[in-house]
C-alpha positions as CSV (number, residue, x, y, z in Angstrom):
1,M,80.5,-179.4,-126.3
2,K,78.3,-177.6,-128.9
3,E,75.6,-180.2,-128.0
4,F,76.0,-179.4,-124.3
5,S,75.6,-175.7,-124.9
6,M,72.7,-176.2,-127.1
7,M,71.1,-178.4,-124.5
8,T,72.0,-176.1,-121.6
9,T,70.4,-173.3,-123.8
10,V,67.4,-175.2,-124.7
11,L,67.2,-176.1,-121.0
12,L,67.6,-172.4,-119.8
13,L,64.9,-171.2,-122.2
14,G,62.6,-173.7,-121.0
15,L,63.2,-172.9,-117.4
16,A,62.8,-169.2,-118.3
17,A,59.3,-169.8,-119.9
18,F,58.3,-171.7,-116.8
19,V,59.6,-169.1,-114.5
20,Y,57.6,-166.3,-116.6
21,A,54.4,-168.4,-116.6
22,Q,54.8,-168.9,-112.8
23,V,55.2,-165.2,-112.1
24,G,52.3,-164.5,-114.4
25,T,50.2,-166.8,-112.3
26,D,51.5,-165.5,-109.0
27,V,50.7,-161.9,-110.1
28,K,47.2,-162.9,-111.3
29,K,46.5,-164.5,-107.9
30,G,47.9,-161.4,-106.2
31,A,45.6,-159.2,-108.2
32,E,42.7,-161.5,-107.5
33,D,43.4,-161.5,-103.9
34,T,43.8,-157.8,-103.7
35,G,40.4,-157.4,-105.7
36,K,38.8,-159.6,-103.0
37,A,40.4,-157.9,-100.1
38,T,39.1,-154.4,-101.9
39,D,35.6,-155.8,-102.3
40,T,35.6,-156.9,-98.4
41,A,36.9,-153.5,-97.5
42,A,34.4,-151.6,-99.6
43,K,31.5,-153.7,-98.0
44,D,32.6,-153.3,-94.5
45,T,33.0,-149.5,-95.1
46,G,29.6,-149.4,-96.7
47,H,28.1,-151.0,-93.4
48,A,30.2,-148.9,-91.1
49,T,28.7,-145.8,-93.0
50,K,25.3,-147.0,-93.0
51,T,25.5,-147.6,-89.2
52,A,27.1,-144.2,-88.5
53,A,24.5,-142.3,-90.7
54,K,21.5,-143.9,-88.6
55,K,23.2,-143.0,-85.3
56,T,23.7,-139.5,-86.5
57,G,20.1,-139.3,-87.6
58,K,18.9,-140.6,-84.2
59,A,21.2,-138.2,-82.3
60,T,20.1,-135.3,-84.5
61,E,16.2,-136.4,-83.9
62,T,16.9,-136.3,-80.1
63,A,18.9,-132.9,-80.2
64,A,15.9,-131.5,-82.1
65,K,13.5,-132.7,-79.7
66,D,15.3,-131.5,-76.8
67,T,15.7,-128.2,-78.4
68,G,11.9,-128.0,-79.0
69,K,11.1,-128.7,-75.3
70,A,13.6,-126.2,-74.2
71,T,12.0,-123.7,-76.5
72,E,8.6,-124.5,-75.5
73,T,9.6,-124.1,-71.7
74,A,11.5,-120.8,-72.4
75,A,8.2,-119.4,-74.3
76,K,6.0,-120.5,-71.5
77,D,8.4,-118.7,-69.0
78,T,8.5,-115.7,-71.0
79,G,4.7,-115.6,-71.2
80,K,4.4,-115.9,-67.5
81,A,6.9,-113.2,-67.0
82,T,5.2,-110.9,-69.6
83,E,1.9,-111.4,-67.9
84,K,3.3,-110.6,-64.6
85,V,5.0,-107.5,-65.9
86,A,1.7,-106.5,-67.6
87,D,-0.2,-107.1,-64.3
88,K,2.4,-104.9,-62.4
89,T,2.2,-102.2,-65.2
90,G,-1.4,-102.1,-64.9
91,D,-1.3,-101.7,-61.2
92,A,1.0,-99.1,-61.7
93,T,-1.3,-97.3,-64.2
94,K,-4.2,-97.6,-62.1
95,T,-2.5,-96.0,-59.1
96,A,-1.0,-93.4,-61.2
97,A,-4.4,-92.6,-62.5
98,K,-6.0,-92.2,-59.2
99,D,-3.1,-90.0,-57.9
100,T,-3.6,-88.0,-61.0
101,G,-7.3,-87.9,-60.4
102,H,-6.8,-86.6,-56.8
103,G,-4.3,-83.9,-58.0
104,V,-6.7,-82.7,-60.6
105,K,-9.6,-82.7,-58.1
106,K,-7.5,-80.7,-55.7
107,G,-6.4,-78.4,-58.4
108,A,-9.8,-78.0,-59.7
109,K,-11.1,-76.9,-56.3
110,A,-8.1,-74.5,-55.9
111,V,-8.8,-72.9,-59.2
112,G,-12.8,-73.0,-58.6
113,H,-12.0,-71.4,-55.2
114,G,-9.8,-68.6,-56.8
115,V,-12.4,-68.2,-59.6
116,K,-15.1,-67.6,-57.0
117,K,-12.8,-65.2,-55.0
118,G,-12.1,-63.3,-58.3
119,A,-15.8,-63.1,-59.2
120,E,-16.7,-61.6,-55.7
121,K,-14.1,-59.0,-56.0
122,T,-15.2,-58.2,-59.4
123,E,-18.8,-57.8,-58.2
124,E,-17.7,-55.7,-55.3
125,V,-15.7,-53.5,-57.6
126,A,-18.6,-53.3,-59.9
127,K,-20.9,-52.1,-57.2
């Protein structure tokens, strides 16, 4: 029986060594597979990021062009509106100046007439 126990012990130790060796190989293979999967995922992520960056750049460029065109159009419209307002202001100023001139002319006539009458009265009194 002692021999059988000894043989069983040796057999179990040998089997344990084999199992541990197999587990080590399986763990190594699993680690290698995980490494390959990680590498593939990193490459795919890199490609996706590069593509997204290109698309974002194109979209930003398009938006900048559109904004520039809208700004240019707004500036032109503002310039036209300013020009119209300036024309109308000029016309109104011209009309106001004419009206003021007429008023001054009438006022000057009235003052001149009043001065003439005052001078005539002064002359009569002086005689």
